[in-house]
C-alpha positions, 0 to 999 in steps of 0.5 A: 668665608667667615669674616672673622676667626672664631676658637672652635672647641675651645679646651678651657682645661689647659687654656682656662683664660682663651682656650687657644691650644697649639691647634687652635693656632693651626686653625688660627693660621689656615683662616688668615690663609684662606683670605690671602689665597682668595685672591689665588686662583690656581697654583700659577698666579703669584701672590697680588693684593688690591692696592689700598689708596692713600699713602701706601705703595705702590702709588699710581704711576709707581715704577714697575719694581714698586709693584713686583716689591709689593707683591713680593712682599706679600708672598714673603710675608703670607710665608710667616704663615704657610712655613709653620704650616708646611713644617707641621704638614707638608700637605696642608692645602689652602683653597685647594692648593698645595702650599708647599708647592705654591711657595716652592714655585712663587720664590723659585720664580721670583729669584730666577732672572727673566722670569715675569714675576722675578724680582730684579737685581740691584744692579738693575735699580739705582745704587739705593736700599729696597723693600726686597732686602727688608722681605729676604730677611723675613724669609731667611729668618723662617728658612733658617727656622724650618728649612725643610719647607721648601729649600730641600725641593729644589733641584741643585740647578734650581738652588744655583740659579737662585743663588745668584739673586739671593747672593745679590741682594744679601750683599747690596747696599742696606740701611741704619741699623735694623735693616743690618739683620736682614744682610746677616740672615741672608748670608748666614743662610747662604754660608750655612748651606755652602755658599760662598759669601764676603765673610767681612761683610758679615761679621762687620753687619754683626758688629754693627748691629751688637753696638746697638745694644742699650741695656735692658734687653733694648736696642737703638732703633731711630728712636726705641720701640717694637723693632727693638724686640721683634728683629733685635730679639726675635730674629736674632733668637732664631740666627742664634741657634740656627746660625750664630752659636756654631759661627760667631759666639762671642756675637751670639752671647751678647745676643742672648744675654740681652735676649734673657734680659728682656724677658724680665720686663717683656709680660708688662707690654701687655695687658691682663687679657693679653692685649698688645699696646699701640706704640711706636711706627708700623703698627699695621704689624700689631701683633709681632711684637708677641713674637717674643713669647715662643722666642723664649724657649728657644732661648739656652735658658728657658724658665725666664718665663712662666710658659702658661703665662706667655701662651695665654699673653700670645694668646690674648694678643692675636684674639684682640684682632682676629675676632674682630671682623673691621679688622680685615679688609679685602679679606686680610689684615687691614692698614691700621690697627683694629681697621682700616685708617689711613692715618695710621700707616706709613708710605713705607707699607702696602696691603700685604704689610700686615702679615708680619704680625703673624710671626708669633706662628714661629711657636709651630715650631716649637716641639710638641713637649715645649712649655710653651704648649704644654703648661696651663695657661695663667694670669702671671703677677696679675693674680696677686696684683689685687687693686695695685699698679705696678710699675717697671722702670727701664732705665737705658731706653727711657721707659716705664712700663705701668701695670693696672691691676684694677682695671686690668690695662697696661701702660707704656710711658716714653721718655726718650722720644726724638721727635713730634710724632703720635706714634711716639710723642704721646705722654702715656700710651695704654692697651685699652685706649689705642692713640689719636691722631694730632688735633691742631685745634687743640684738646689732641689726646694724652698730649700737651698741646702748645700754641703762641700767642705771642704778638710777634709770632702771631704776626709772623715775626721772628722773635729773635730779629730784635737781637740779631737783625736776622729773621728765620722763618716764623710762620703765622699761620703755623703758629695759630695752630696748636702743636705737640711736644717736639721732643720727650727727655727722660730726667729719672724716678725719684723718691717713686716720682717719674719726672720728664720734660716735653719740649714745646719748641727747639732751638733756634726758637728758644729751646729753654723758654719752651719747656713743661717739667713732668712729674708724675705719681703713678696711683691705681687705675691712673696718674697724678701729673704735677706738671711745672710750665716754664713758657716764656712769651703768651701762649695757650696749652692744652692736656688731653686725656685718653680718647674715648671712640663712638662704637656704632656710632654711641657718643661719649656721656660727658659730665663734670662739676666744680667745688671749692677744690677741684674741677672734674670731668668725666666721660664714659662708653660702654664699657669705658670711663675716663676723668680729668681732674684738676687742682691747679693751674688750670683755667677750665675743662672741656670736651671734645668730638674728633672725627678720624683720629680715633683707632677703633671709630671714625669718631670720639670724644676726648676730655681735656684741660685748657689754660691761656696765659696773655702776660708778656712775662709769665710766671712758672706755675705748677699745673696739679691734673689727676687722669683715671680711667676704668674698664666697667660701667661703674658710675666713679666713686667721690674717694676715686675722684679726689685721691689728693688730700692735701696740697703744699705749694712751694716756691723753693723747696728744701733743696733748693728748687725752684716751684715744688710741691709736698702732695699727700693722698688720700690714704695718708701716702706723701711724695714731693715734687722737686725739679732740682737740676732736672736740666743737667738730668736728661737722658735723650 
């Protein structure tokens, strides 16, 4: 078997950027399934992948149902690829096994109690929610869209046998918000095909789901993340067309309206070449968010996206991964991002989980004459962007999207983050500089890191003891490590300046004394940061740039210098380069080599700024920094490394706020940084 996917006979007339047409999507799906079926010897063998040691499930000595869940997940998620292939050609075979026959048999066995490979019934397990419910959502999303794949193959007696298991799980306990979609899809499938369900329960789930709509096409999902697109938009759009429009038109209209709104900003999440941004949890699902591109052509208004651009981005995101040898582990997609990385996955994932990333293959259910297939590829707004940077502000989820015409990268800047998690809490996420894990020794990539130097913390004394006589936990050893922001608050965009707040410690640890107020000016290929420290006691902080992976073991080349106005440090690897420029407030610029933190390589280099303050009552200060990135091997020009012409610091601004600045760029553009009433403008 080939070690990676290759586009054979690319069609550069219809698809001048990627060469990918419908034929190549079919080729890609077959290639990926060949890897999956390398673990299947015959039609009678159920789908089961080698367990990956580490935090993912099933763990050693796990109960039997956890192993059944992992196998059922492998079966269902590979059907994400197999279903569309069967839909196009029921005679499709992989490694001599007819796909339709295989999945028809294996799902029948899964849903027939008493068979060795059957999944347990809810009443056979402690009352809780289980992975089976999640997989039911994925399966019945596919079967609602393409019922001709396997459901039509069963006899009525077989269907009745299977419905017992399906119905019990469809009606069983679910969890929180996005999981309700899974129950909705299973219940809707049953109702559509004439089986009795609890209609009140289905309606209740639907109303709950609709209640999470937050605006800008986004839904609340723990925090804001890709689930809002892939589940709340893609899954429910399929539900709309196959069930909702007929049975629940009012709720269907809510979903339709939000999906259409989402399409306004969807392309801005992707790089010019279609690269997906490594952001939010479940990153091993990678391109599942690209499923929104074919879903756009299932909406009632199919003119919301340029079809050629949509296919170009969808294809580019898939090629980002499937063309890399390191992407595959045990001949299937690895648990990680570009390759197997233990520290980048969650404990609810298993070896088969990454197959959900092939949600975009619902495109194979679109008709031959769909614009998604017939339109010529193009680069959308990138073609006219030039060297400028385009900014999209999504007020409701608190996200700012930046597309840098100068280098083709795109950034997600999050503003409503409720906890300290590298999946969410970084200052920015870039399509071509994937995030790194936190380094407790400081210098974490794209984070403000904080370490208390307060002697009471260093001794492990509670800082509030002297006022109250009561103690709270205060771990001296823990306080010696650097920590990232505990939460991120969104404060809006004023006069083209983005304001946020990084809360470095939450109450009861004096939450108003550990704040860094963030102000950001987007410039071509980067950002100017004018950040205000409100850190009450002795401290040390670092501010890291993106990480640079040591591809092939080749270390980054680091250079730095100081002149009268600023400190400069640069780092470069082949095809990528970073620059960090300090204009005010920082003590020094440094670099560190990190191990086992980067998405692309085992080692990486991070350039960062450091500041230490030993005063018992530190003053507020403005930290002025420029962070640049580019995607070439050219040397940085003097003009690029000095984008600020003039800085006027103000103790009190004209709006009666403290510690602001007037910034004049080299091109004469002026910005006023004013933190007026920033605490009262918090949105989270």
